[in-house]
N, CA, C and O of each residue as an XYZ file, in Angstrom:
872
protein
N      44.920     67.064     94.112
C      45.973     68.054     93.936
C      47.034     67.526     92.958
O      47.069     66.326     92.689
N      47.900     68.402     92.422
C      48.925     68.004     91.472
C      49.860     66.975     92.093
O      50.370     66.100     91.393
N      50.092     67.070     93.410
C      51.032     66.176     94.059
C      50.607     64.727     93.989
O      51.430     63.843     94.230
N      49.352     64.447     93.669
C      48.861     63.086     93.662
C      48.971     62.427     92.291
O      48.360     61.380     92.074
N      49.721     62.996     91.368
C      49.925     62.395     90.070
C      50.529     61.011     90.237
O      51.261     60.757     91.193
N      50.220     60.121     89.309
C      50.766     58.769     89.383
C      52.277     58.811     89.248
O      52.838     59.798     88.773
N      52.937     57.733     89.670
C      54.395     57.686     89.622
C      54.914     57.903     88.217
O      55.909     58.602     88.021
N      54.242     57.304     87.224
C      54.702     57.450     85.842
C      54.694     58.898     85.410
O      55.681     59.384     84.858
N      53.598     59.596     85.649
C      53.515     60.983     85.212
C      54.384     61.889     86.064
O      54.916     62.885     85.572
N      54.532     61.549     87.347
C      55.397     62.343     88.207
C      56.839     62.216     87.747
O      57.573     63.204     87.723
N      57.255     60.999     87.377
C      58.602     60.793     86.873
C      58.813     61.552     85.573
O      59.898     62.071     85.314
N      57.757     61.613     84.750
C      57.848     62.312     83.479
C      58.181     63.769     83.680
O      58.939     64.344     82.899
N      57.623     64.385     84.726
C      57.793     65.817     84.941
C      58.836     66.178     85.990
O      59.027     67.359     86.279
N      59.524     65.176     86.575
C      60.480     65.512     87.629
C      61.632     66.320     87.029
O      61.976     66.153     85.860
N      62.219     67.195     87.841
C      63.338     68.016     87.371
C      64.586     67.182     87.265
O      65.054     66.635     88.263
N      65.142     67.074     86.053
C      66.328     66.264     85.829
C      67.516     67.097     85.396
O      68.618     66.568     85.250
N      67.314     68.404     85.185
C      68.406     69.247     84.714
C      68.722     69.000     83.258
O      69.789     69.388     82.784
N      67.808     68.358     82.533
C      68.106     67.951     81.164
C      67.707     68.968     80.116
O      68.027     68.796     78.940
N      67.009     70.032     80.519
C      66.526     70.916     79.473
C      66.749     72.385     79.766
O      67.675     72.986     79.221
N      65.924     72.978     80.613
C      65.860     74.433     80.660
C      66.474     75.024     81.902
O      66.813     74.320     82.853
N      66.612     76.350     81.872
C      67.024     77.074     83.053
C      65.973     78.104     83.393
O      65.628     78.930     82.548
N      65.460     78.079     84.592
C      64.440     79.030     85.014
C      64.810     79.560     86.387
O      65.075     78.787     87.309
N      64.829     80.873     86.521
C      65.122     81.496     87.803
C      63.803     81.894     88.443
O      63.090     82.751     87.920
N      63.477     81.279     89.570
C      62.220     81.549     90.254
C      62.513     81.915     91.699
O      63.190     81.182     92.420
N      61.991     83.060     92.106
C      62.149     83.510     93.489
C      63.608     83.479     93.932
O      63.918     83.111     95.065
N      64.493     83.868     93.029
C      65.907     83.989     93.360
C      66.707     82.712     93.286
O      67.904     82.730     93.572
N      66.088     81.593     92.909
C      66.796     80.323     92.830
C      66.933     79.898     91.377
O      65.933     79.687     90.691
N      68.157     79.774     90.911
C      68.408     79.429     89.516
C      68.494     77.922     89.369
O      69.350     77.278     89.975
N      67.603     77.361     88.561
C      67.633     75.937     88.277
C      68.706     75.661     87.236
O      69.116     76.580     86.526
N      69.178     74.410     87.123
C      70.248     74.084     86.173
C      69.900     74.488     84.745
O      68.776     74.278     84.288
N      70.873     75.070     84.042
C      70.612     75.461     82.652
C      71.892     75.481     81.829
O      72.053     76.336     80.958
N      72.794     74.560     82.090
C      74.022     74.427     81.337
C      74.854     75.699     81.345
O      75.467     76.043     80.335
N      74.882     76.399     82.471
C      75.758     77.533     82.639
C      75.237     78.852     82.127
O      75.934     79.864     82.202
N      74.028     78.863     81.610
C      73.443     80.121     81.145
C      73.077     80.958     82.363
O      72.359     80.485     83.244
N      73.554     82.173     82.423
C      73.309     83.006     83.590
C      71.996     83.757     83.470
O      71.425     83.875     82.386
N      71.528     84.265     84.607
C      70.282     85.021     84.616
C      70.376     86.244     83.716
O      69.383     86.650     83.112
N      71.561     86.831     83.623
C      71.750     88.032     82.809
C      71.539     87.738     81.320
O      71.222     88.639     80.545
N      71.715     86.478     80.929
C      71.569     86.091     79.527
C      70.155     85.601     79.218
O      69.841     85.328     78.059
N      69.305     85.487     80.225
C      67.971     84.933     80.043
C      66.926     86.029     79.874
O      67.146     87.178     80.255
N      65.804     85.662     79.304
C      64.664     86.566     79.176
C      63.893     86.594     80.481
O      63.653     85.546     81.080
N      63.499     87.786     80.933
C      62.712     87.887     82.159
C      61.236     88.060     81.813
O      60.892     88.727     80.837
N      60.379     87.458     82.614
C      58.942     87.533     82.359
C      58.382     88.928     82.620
O      57.348     89.299     82.064
N      59.060     89.695     83.459
C      58.595     91.037     83.767
C      57.916     91.116     85.123
O      57.858     90.133     85.862
N      57.402     92.299     85.439
C      56.796     92.540     86.748
C      55.294     92.777     86.628
O      54.778     93.058     85.546
N      54.605     92.660     87.759
C      53.177     92.964     87.819
C      52.360     92.130     86.865
O      52.642     90.953     86.642
N      51.331     92.761     86.298
C      50.446     92.042     85.384
C      51.180     91.543     84.147
O      50.840     90.488     83.610
N      52.176     92.285     83.691
C      52.958     91.854     82.536
C      53.654     90.537     82.840
O      53.666     89.631     82.007
N      54.230     90.429     84.024
C      54.906     89.204     84.419
C      53.954     88.024     84.475
O      54.292     86.923     84.038
N      52.759     88.254     85.014
C      51.768     87.177     85.112
C      51.292     86.762     83.723
O      51.155     85.571     83.443
N      51.040     87.744     82.848
C      50.591     87.417     81.498
C      51.670     86.681     80.717
O      51.368     85.756     79.964
N      52.927     87.084     80.889
C      54.015     86.373     80.217
C      54.176     84.956     80.767
O      54.524     84.031     80.032
N      53.925     84.799     82.048
C      53.930     83.473     82.678
C      52.875     82.591     82.022
O      53.157     81.451     81.652
N      51.669     83.114     81.880
C      50.601     82.370     81.216
C      50.943     82.128     79.750
O      50.673     81.054     79.212
N      51.537     83.129     79.107
C      51.922     83.018     77.701
C      52.949     81.910     77.506
O      52.879     81.161     76.531
N      53.900     81.802     78.426
C      54.904     80.741     78.339
C      54.251     79.368     78.426
O      54.583     78.471     77.652
N      53.323     79.201     79.366
C      52.648     77.919     79.533
C      51.764     77.600     78.332
O      51.683     76.446     77.911
N      51.102     78.612     77.779
C      50.252     78.378     76.614
C      51.095     78.052     75.381
O      50.676     77.258     74.539
N      52.264     78.650     75.269
C      53.174     78.280     74.188
C      53.537     76.805     74.279
O      53.557     76.095     73.273
N      53.822     76.351     75.495
C      54.191     74.956     75.716
C      53.048     74.026     75.321
O      53.257     73.046     74.606
N      51.840     74.335     75.789
C      50.695     73.482     75.492
C      50.366     73.486     74.002
O      50.088     72.437     73.421
N      50.396     74.663     73.386
C      50.101     74.742     71.954
C      51.097     73.910     71.153
O      50.706     73.168     70.252
N      52.383     74.032     71.478
C      53.409     73.285     70.763
C      53.210     71.777     70.941
O      53.420     71.003     70.007
N      52.806     71.368     72.142
C      52.576     69.948     72.407
C      51.447     69.403     71.542
O      51.610     68.375     70.885
N      50.313     70.076     71.538
C      49.166     69.563     70.782
C      49.373     69.670     69.276
O      48.839     68.855     68.523
N      50.135     70.654     68.826
C      50.489     70.726     67.408
C      51.274     69.480     67.015
O      51.045     68.903     65.952
N      52.202     69.071     67.880
C      52.997     67.859     67.621
C      52.127     66.613     67.665
O      52.300     65.702     66.855
N      51.189     66.570     68.612
C      50.297     65.412     68.749
C      49.467     65.228     67.485
O      49.367     64.118     66.963
N      48.873     66.305     66.995
C      47.999     66.223     65.826
C      48.796     65.988     64.545
O      48.318     65.327     63.623
N      49.996     66.524     64.490
C      50.840     66.348     63.310
C      51.229     64.886     63.129
O      51.285     64.387     62.005
N      51.498     64.201     64.241
C      51.879     62.784     64.192
C      51.042     62.005     65.208
O      51.533     61.687     66.291
N      49.791     61.695     64.876
C      48.891     61.024     65.827
C      49.435     59.681     66.285
O      50.134     58.993     65.541
N      49.107     59.317     67.515
C      49.575     58.037     68.054
C      48.899     56.867     67.333
O      47.890     57.042     66.651
N      49.464     55.692     67.495
C      49.002     54.496     66.798
C      47.544     54.178     67.119
O      47.116     54.253     68.270
N      46.808     53.829     66.099
C      45.420     53.380     66.223
C      44.501     54.433     66.854
O      43.517     54.081     67.504
N      44.807     55.691     66.672
C      43.952     56.748     67.212
C      42.600     56.718     66.496
O      42.541     56.523     65.282
N      41.529     56.909     67.243
C      40.201     56.919     66.647
C      39.898     58.304     66.083
O      40.549     59.286     66.440
N      38.907     58.371     65.202
C      38.509     59.661     64.639
C      37.998     60.588     65.743
O      38.237     61.795     65.715
N      37.289     60.002     66.719
C      36.762     60.802     67.814
C      37.851     61.417     68.660
O      37.792     62.598     69.000
N      38.854     60.612     69.002
C      39.947     61.126     69.828
C      40.758     62.161     69.070
O      41.172     63.167     69.647
N      40.990     61.928     67.783
C      41.736     62.905     66.987
C      40.973     64.214     66.903
O      41.572     65.288     66.949
N      39.657     64.131     66.779
C      38.834     65.336     66.722
C      38.935     66.130     68.022
O      39.025     67.357     67.995
N      38.922     65.430     69.164
C      39.059     66.088     70.464
C      40.408     66.778     70.573
O      40.489     67.930     70.999
N      41.458     66.081     70.191
C      42.812     66.634     70.309
C      43.017     67.814     69.359
O      43.752     68.748     69.679
N      42.373     67.774     68.198
C      42.454     68.918     67.284
C      41.759     70.138     67.883
O      42.246     71.261     67.757
N      40.618     69.911     68.533
C      39.905     71.022     69.166
C      40.741     71.631     70.282
O      40.815     72.853     70.412
N      41.376     70.770     71.095
C      42.235     71.269     72.172
C      43.403     72.052     71.587
O      43.760     73.116     72.094
N      43.997     71.526     70.520
C      45.088     72.252     69.852
C      44.631     73.649     69.441
O      45.320     74.637     69.696
N      43.473     73.722     68.810
C      42.979     75.017     68.342
C      42.752     75.985     69.508
O      43.042     77.176     69.396
N      42.233     75.467     70.626
C      42.022     76.311     71.807
C      43.349     76.845     72.338
O      43.477     78.032     72.636
N      44.341     75.950     72.453
C      45.627     76.357     73.023
C      46.339     77.366     72.117
O      46.971     78.305     72.600
N      46.233     77.167     70.828
C      46.818     78.139     69.882
C      46.122     79.496     70.028
O      46.768     80.543     69.988
N      44.797     79.462     70.199
C      44.050     80.708     70.381
C      44.451     81.401     71.680
O      44.596     82.623     71.712
N      44.631     80.631     72.746
C      45.076     81.202     74.023
C      46.452     81.839     73.860
O      46.686     82.962     74.306
N      47.354     81.111     73.219
C      48.718     81.617     72.992
C      48.683     82.927     72.225
O      49.338     83.894     72.613
N      47.927     82.965     71.143
C      47.881     84.155     70.288
C      47.191     85.323     70.995
O      47.583     86.477     70.817
N      46.163     85.026     71.797
C      45.466     86.071     72.545
C      46.411     86.750     73.530
O      46.444     87.977     73.624
N      47.174     85.950     74.259
C      48.094     86.507     75.249
C      49.227     87.284     74.580
O      49.651     88.325     75.082
N      49.712     86.781     73.459
C      50.763     87.494     72.735
C      50.267     88.859     72.274
O      50.985     89.853     72.379
N      49.047     88.905     71.768
C      48.473     90.173     71.311
C      48.246     91.118     72.479
O      48.502     92.318     72.370
N      47.761     90.578     73.607
C      47.506     91.416     74.783
C      48.802     92.028     75.314
O      48.801     93.167     75.781
N      49.888     91.294     75.248
C      51.176     91.764     75.753
C      51.858     92.731     74.789
O      52.615     93.603     75.217
N      51.600     92.584     73.506
C      52.234     93.459     72.517
C      53.744     93.363     72.570
O      54.312     92.272     72.553
N      54.390     94.522     72.634
C      55.855     94.555     72.630
C      56.457     94.009     73.923
O      57.658     93.745     73.980
N      55.638     93.836     74.959
C      56.145     93.324     76.238
C      56.135     91.800     76.310
O      56.531     91.219     77.321
N      55.681     91.156     75.236
C      55.643     89.690     75.208
C      57.055     89.123     75.128
O      57.913     89.664     74.432
N      57.284     88.035     75.844
C      58.565     87.349     75.731
C      58.663     86.707     74.351
O      57.641     86.511     73.694
N      59.875     86.375     73.899
C      60.018     85.738     72.586
C      59.376     84.349     72.577
O      59.044     83.796     73.625
N      59.211     83.805     71.389
C      58.713     82.440     71.266
C      59.700     81.489     71.924
O      60.912     81.618     71.747
N      59.179     80.539     72.678
C      60.025     79.607     73.402
C      60.310     78.357     72.575
O      59.460     77.890     71.817
N      61.504     77.831     72.731
C      61.840     76.546     72.122
C      61.497     75.446     73.118
O      61.731     75.595     74.318
N      60.947     74.350     72.625
C      60.493     73.273     73.505
C      61.224     71.973     73.201
O      61.831     71.813     72.142
N      61.151     71.049     74.155
C      61.797     69.746     74.013
C      60.825     68.676     74.504
O      60.576     68.554     75.704
N      60.283     67.911     73.575
C      59.353     66.849     73.936
C      59.976     65.465     73.740
O      59.273     64.492     73.468
N      61.287     65.389     73.879
C      61.977     64.113     73.674
C      61.568     63.056     74.694
O      61.755     61.864     74.450
N      61.009     63.474     75.838
C      60.566     62.521     76.849
C      59.205     61.914     76.518
O      58.748     60.994     77.196
N      58.560     62.433     75.471
C      57.227     61.961     75.100
C      57.321     61.035     73.890
O      57.978     61.365     72.903
N      56.669     59.881     73.966
C      56.575     58.958     72.834
C      55.266     59.269     72.106
O      54.198     58.812     72.515
N      55.355     60.042     71.033
C      54.155     60.484     70.339
C      53.442     59.356     69.591
O      52.331     59.548     69.097
N      54.063     58.201     69.507
C      53.395     57.060     68.875
C      52.565     56.271     69.880
O      51.813     55.373     69.503
N      52.706     56.612     71.172
C      52.034     55.886     72.247
C      50.856     56.681     72.801
O      51.023     57.822     73.233
N      49.684     56.091     72.790
C      48.489     56.731     73.344
C      48.690     57.035     74.821
O      48.340     58.120     75.286
N      49.252     56.085     75.562
C      49.468     56.258     76.999
C      50.401     57.419     77.278
O      50.144     58.222     78.175
N      51.481     57.517     76.520
C      52.451     58.589     76.721
C      51.843     59.950     76.372
O      52.008     60.914     77.120
N      51.153     60.028     75.257
C      50.565     61.297     74.822
C      49.473     61.765     75.773
O      49.486     62.913     76.219
N      48.529     60.882     76.086
C      47.433     61.289     76.957
C      47.899     61.497     78.392
O      47.358     62.349     79.098
N      48.890     60.735     78.831
C      49.441     60.948     80.170
C      50.102     62.309     80.296
O      49.960     62.991     81.311
N      50.834     62.700     79.245
C      51.464     64.017     79.231
C      50.409     65.120     79.139
O      50.510     66.142     79.819
N      49.403     64.908     78.299
C      48.319     65.887     78.170
C      47.607     66.074     79.506
O      47.258     67.196     79.873
N      47.392     64.989     80.226
C      46.737     65.048     81.534
C      47.548     65.908     82.501
O      46.993     66.718     83.243
N      48.852     65.724     82.482
C      49.731     66.517     83.345
C      49.687     67.988     82.951
O      49.518     68.855     83.808
N      49.836     68.274     81.666
C      49.846     69.663     81.201
C      48.544     70.379     81.527
O      48.559     71.513     82.007
N      47.420     69.725     81.270
C      46.134     70.390     81.494
C      45.884     70.673     82.972
O      45.457     71.772     83.326
N      46.143     69.698     83.833
C      45.927     69.911     85.261
C      46.943     70.889     85.844
O      46.632     71.639     86.769
N      48.161     70.876     85.298
C      49.154     71.859     85.725
C      48.713     73.254     85.300
O      48.895     74.223     86.037
N      48.127     73.352     84.097
C      47.644     74.641     83.616
C      46.521     75.187     84.481
O      46.498     76.378     84.794
N      45.588     74.324     84.870
C      44.490     74.746     85.738
C      45.036     75.253     87.070
O      44.644     76.318     87.547
N      45.936     74.486     87.658
C      46.516     74.870     88.951
C      47.327     76.157     88.829
O      47.362     76.964     89.759
N      47.981     76.350     87.676
C      48.786     77.557     87.460
C      47.906     78.802     87.394
O      48.208     79.811     88.032
N      46.822     78.733     86.627
C      45.907     79.879     86.548
C      45.254     80.146     87.899
O      45.119     81.298     88.310
N      44.849     79.084     88.587
C      44.240     79.265     89.906
C      45.207     79.936     90.876
O      44.809     80.794     91.663
N      46.471     79.543     90.816
C      47.457     80.089     91.737
C      47.908     81.490     91.400
O      48.318     82.244     92.283
N      47.835     81.850     90.117
C      48.321     83.169     89.691
C      47.239     84.235     89.714
O      47.542     85.424     89.617
N      45.981     83.828     89.842
C      44.891     84.799     89.816
C      45.047     85.903     90.842
O      44.731     87.061     90.571
N      45.538     85.544     92.026
C      45.692     86.528     93.098
C      46.766     87.569     92.795
O      46.822     88.612     93.446
N      47.611     87.291     91.816
C      48.685     88.224     91.472
C      48.251     89.263     90.444
O      48.952     90.252     90.232
N      47.105     89.049     89.805
C      46.635     89.947     88.753
C      45.907     91.148     89.362
O      45.038     90.980     90.217
N      46.255     92.332     88.931
C      45.649     93.564     89.439
C      44.546     94.097     88.523
O      43.522     94.582     89.006
N      44.741     94.012     87.232
C      43.777     94.525     86.263
C      42.589     93.565     86.173
O      42.765     92.395     85.832
N      41.395     94.045     86.472
C      40.221     93.164     86.506
C      39.902     92.589     85.129
O      39.358     91.489     85.033
N      40.232     93.313     84.068
C      39.994     92.797     82.719
C      40.874     91.583     82.452
O      40.429     90.600     81.860
N      42.122     91.657     82.892
C      43.015     90.519     82.742
C      42.536     89.343     83.592
O      42.624     88.189     83.174
N      42.031     89.646     84.782
C      41.547     88.599     85.673
C      40.351     87.880     85.048
O      40.235     86.657     85.133
N      39.470     88.650     84.423
C      38.304     88.056     83.761
C      38.742     87.163     82.600
O      38.191     86.081     82.396
N      39.737     87.624     81.842
C      40.235     86.828     80.722
C      40.871     85.535     81.214
O      40.675     84.471     80.627
N      41.640     85.640     82.305
C      42.276     84.449     82.881
C      41.223     83.455     83.361
O      41.388     82.244     83.215
N      40.130     83.982     83.941
C      39.054     83.115     84.398
C      38.395     82.374     83.249
O      38.011     81.213     83.389
N      38.266     83.046     82.114
C      37.678     82.410     80.940
C      38.598     81.335     80.379
O      38.134     80.288     79.926
N      39.904     81.592     80.410
C      40.862     80.622     79.892
C      40.941     79.399     80.794
O      40.950     78.270     80.304
N      40.997     79.608     82.111
C      41.161     78.469     83.010
C      39.958     77.543     82.953
O      40.100     76.336     83.151
N      38.767     78.091     82.684
C      37.595     77.225     82.568
C      37.697     76.325     81.339
O      37.235     75.184     81.359
N      38.298     76.839     80.278
C      38.514     76.028     79.080
C      39.581     74.968     79.354
O      39.452     73.822     78.924
N      40.640     75.362     80.077
C      41.675     74.397     80.443
C      41.068     73.255     81.262
O      41.458     72.098     81.106
N      40.117     73.584     82.131
C      39.450     72.558     82.933
C      38.628     71.627     82.050
O      38.556     70.427     82.311
N      38.005     72.176     81.002
C      37.277     71.336     80.048
C      38.239     70.373     79.364
O      37.922     69.199     79.170
N      39.398     70.868     79.005
C      40.409     70.007     78.395
C      40.817     68.883     79.348
O      40.894     67.717     78.961
N      41.073     69.255     80.591
C      41.484     68.257     81.588
C      40.416     67.172     81.733
O      40.734     65.989     81.851
N      39.150     67.589     81.722
C      38.055     66.629     81.856
C      37.992     65.704     80.638
O      37.782     64.500     80.782
N      38.172     66.266     79.443
C      38.126     65.461     78.227
C      39.261     64.444     78.194
O      39.056     63.282     77.841
N      40.459     64.891     78.566
C      41.605     63.985     78.589
C      41.399     62.903     79.647
O      41.709     61.735     79.409
N      40.882     63.281     80.804
C      40.644     62.303     81.875
C      39.647     61.242     81.432
O      39.819     60.064     81.745
N      38.605     61.644     80.709
C      37.626     60.678     80.223
C      38.252     59.736     79.200
O      37.941     58.545     79.177
N      39.131     60.267     78.355
C      39.825     59.434     77.377
C      40.735     58.423     78.070
O      40.876     57.287     77.618
N      41.343     58.846     79.159
C      42.260     57.971     79.894
C      41.539     56.946     80.763
O      41.928     55.779     80.810
N      40.491     57.385     81.446
C      39.890     56.566     82.494
C      38.468     56.096     82.217
O      37.949     55.249     82.944
N      37.824     56.635     81.173
C      36.442     56.275     80.921
C      35.524     56.881     81.970
O      35.889     57.846     82.642
N      34.338     56.316     82.108
C      33.353     56.845     83.063
C      33.644     56.316     84.467
O      32.946     55.433     84.964
N      34.677     56.862     85.096
C      35.087     56.447     86.433
C      35.312     57.673     87.309
O      35.289     58.805     86.825
N      35.529     57.440     88.602
C      35.801     58.535     89.536
C      37.056     59.299     89.136
O      37.125     60.516     89.308
N      38.048     58.591     88.603
C      39.277     59.264     88.198
C      39.022     60.297     87.106
O      39.735     61.295     87.004
N      37.986     60.045     86.282
C      37.661     61.012     85.236
C      36.974     62.243     85.811
O      36.957     63.298     85.178
N      36.407     62.112     87.013
C      35.714     63.237     87.644
C      36.682     64.192     88.320
O      36.583     65.406     88.143
N      37.622     63.650     89.099
C      38.553     64.553     89.790
C      40.019     64.135     89.679
O      40.909     64.975     89.808
N      40.276     62.869     89.447
C      41.657     62.424     89.265
C      42.583     62.780     90.403
O      43.799     62.847     90.225
N      42.001     63.015     91.596
C      42.826     63.397     92.733
C      43.190     64.858     92.771
O      43.992     65.274     93.607
N      42.608     65.662     91.868
C      42.943     67.085     91.805
C      41.962     67.964     92.578
O      42.217     69.153     92.772
N      40.851     67.394     93.018
C      39.831     68.153     93.738
C      39.874     67.785     95.216
O      39.880     66.604     95.564
N      39.903     68.806     96.096
C      40.014     68.518     97.521
C      38.655     68.230     98.152
O      37.630     68.224     97.470
N      38.663     67.995     99.447
C      37.449     67.647    100.163
C      36.396     68.731    100.189
O      35.234     68.463    100.494
N      36.789     69.957     99.871
C      35.849     71.080     99.824
C      35.300     71.304     98.417
O      34.561     72.257     98.168
N      35.677     70.405     97.500
C      35.225     70.553     96.124
C      35.977     71.604     95.348
O      35.478     72.112     94.344
N      37.180     71.941     95.801
C      37.982     72.974     95.152
C      39.143     72.359     94.380
O      39.765     71.394     94.824
N      39.418     72.936     93.221
C      40.534     72.458     92.410
C      41.855     72.957     92.986
O      41.885     73.877     93.803
N      42.938     72.336     92.547
C      44.254     72.705     93.044
C      44.713     74.066     92.568
O      44.266     74.550     91.529
N      45.607     74.686     93.326
C      46.205     75.971     92.961
C      47.683     75.916     93.300
O      48.050     75.580     94.426
N      48.532     76.241     92.341
C      49.973     76.232     92.544
C      50.560     77.588     92.175
O      50.116     78.227     91.221
N      51.554     78.021     92.931
C      52.232     79.281     92.651
C      53.163     79.121     91.457
O      53.513     77.995     91.104
N      53.576     80.225     90.824
C      54.552     80.127     89.739
C      55.830     79.396     90.164
O      56.420     78.657     89.376
N      56.250     79.609     91.411
C      57.465     78.950     91.902
C      57.294     77.435     91.974
O      58.280     76.699     91.941
N      56.062     76.968     92.070
C      55.788     75.534     92.081
C      55.551     74.987     90.677
O      55.877     73.834     90.393
N      54.987     75.808     89.807
C      54.638     75.363     88.459
C      55.835     75.320     87.525
O      56.027     74.334     86.814
N      56.641     76.374     87.514
C      57.699     76.496     86.514
C      58.722     75.353     86.546
O      59.129     74.892     85.480
N      59.154     74.877     87.718
C      60.077     73.740     87.695
C      59.465     72.483     87.088
O      60.189     71.636     86.564
N      58.144     72.351     87.151
C      57.484     71.192     86.562
C      57.417     71.305     85.042
O      57.464     70.299     84.334
N      57.309     72.527     84.549
C      57.262     72.749     83.103
C      58.659     72.846     82.497
O      58.835     72.607     81.302
N      59.645     73.192     83.309
C      60.998     73.487     82.827
C      61.642     72.387     81.992
O      62.320     72.718     81.020
N      61.476     71.093     82.304
C      62.134     70.070     81.487
C      61.699     70.066     80.028
O      62.368     69.465     79.188
N      60.591     70.724     79.714
C      60.087     70.739     78.349
C      60.387     72.042     77.624
O      60.014     72.201     76.462
N      61.058     72.983     78.296
C      61.351     74.291     77.703
C      62.859     74.487     77.664
O      63.517     74.460     78.704
N      63.406     74.685     76.474
C      64.856     74.831     76.352
C      65.312     76.288     76.392
O      66.500     76.557     76.569
N      64.392     77.222     76.232
C      64.731     78.636     76.280
C      64.844     79.087     77.731
O      63.869     78.979     78.474
N      66.000     79.589     78.158
C      66.139     80.037     79.545
C      65.415     81.362     79.783
O      65.484     82.273     78.958
N      64.725     81.459     80.913
C      64.082     82.714     81.267
C      64.031     82.848     82.785
O      64.173     81.864     83.512
N      63.829     84.067     83.251
C      63.778     84.326     84.674
C      62.378     84.805     85.062
O      61.646     85.370     84.250
N      62.028     84.561     86.333
C      60.705     84.945     86.831
C      60.855     85.465     88.250
O      60.173     85.006     89.167
N      61.752     86.426     88.423
C      62.067     86.934     89.757
C      60.908     87.637     90.446
O      60.816     87.618     91.673
N      60.018     88.260     89.669
C      58.958     89.045     90.286
C      57.737     88.215     90.672
O      56.834     88.713     91.344
N      57.706     86.949     90.249
C      56.570     86.098     90.539
C      56.851     85.230     91.757
O      57.821     84.470     91.770
N      56.007     85.338     92.781
C      56.227     84.574     94.007
C      54.983     83.780     94.344
O      54.960     83.064     95.345
C-alpha cells in the first residue's frame, strides 16, 4: 500500500504547507491565505473526477518533461529511453483528458519541483516511484466515482499504463528483486492499493502551486 513508502520518499511527499492550497471534503489545506472562493474547483460528477485525473496527469507530465530536459548524472541510454517513453505517455494522458473535458477542463497547473534534485538518480527515480504508485492508487480509488462507462473504460486503460510505469521504475530502482514486483503496494489478496481523492490530493499538493478545490470528491 502507499502507506508503506520508505521514510525518504514519505518525507518527500509529507504536507509541509510549502506550496499549494487544496480544499478536499470541506477541509482547506494551507495555501498562503488564498481562499476557496479564489481557487479553481474541479467540478462535480464525472467532470470532477476527470479534472482530478487531469490535475494528476499534468503533474506527472511536467515532472517527466523536467527529467528528460535535464537528465540526472551518468544516466544510461536505456534509462533515458524508458523515461522518455514514460514522458510521452503522461503527455498523451494529459492531452487526452484535456480534450475529453473541453471547456470544462481546469486551467493548466503551475508546479513546484524544488524538493527534487534532478541531477540525482536516487532523487528522480524515488520521486517517480512515488508519483507512479500514487497515480495507480488514485485511479483505483476514483473508479467507483465514475458514472459514464466510456470514461470508466478510458480510466482503466490509463491506470494499466501507469502500472507499467510503476513496474519499470521499480525495476530501475531495485533490479530483479521482490521490491520490483510489488514494493509493498500489493496486499495479501494480490490487489493493488486504492486511495480516495481526499487521501491523494494532500500527497500531491506540495508539488502544485495553483490553488484548487475538490469539494465534490469524497
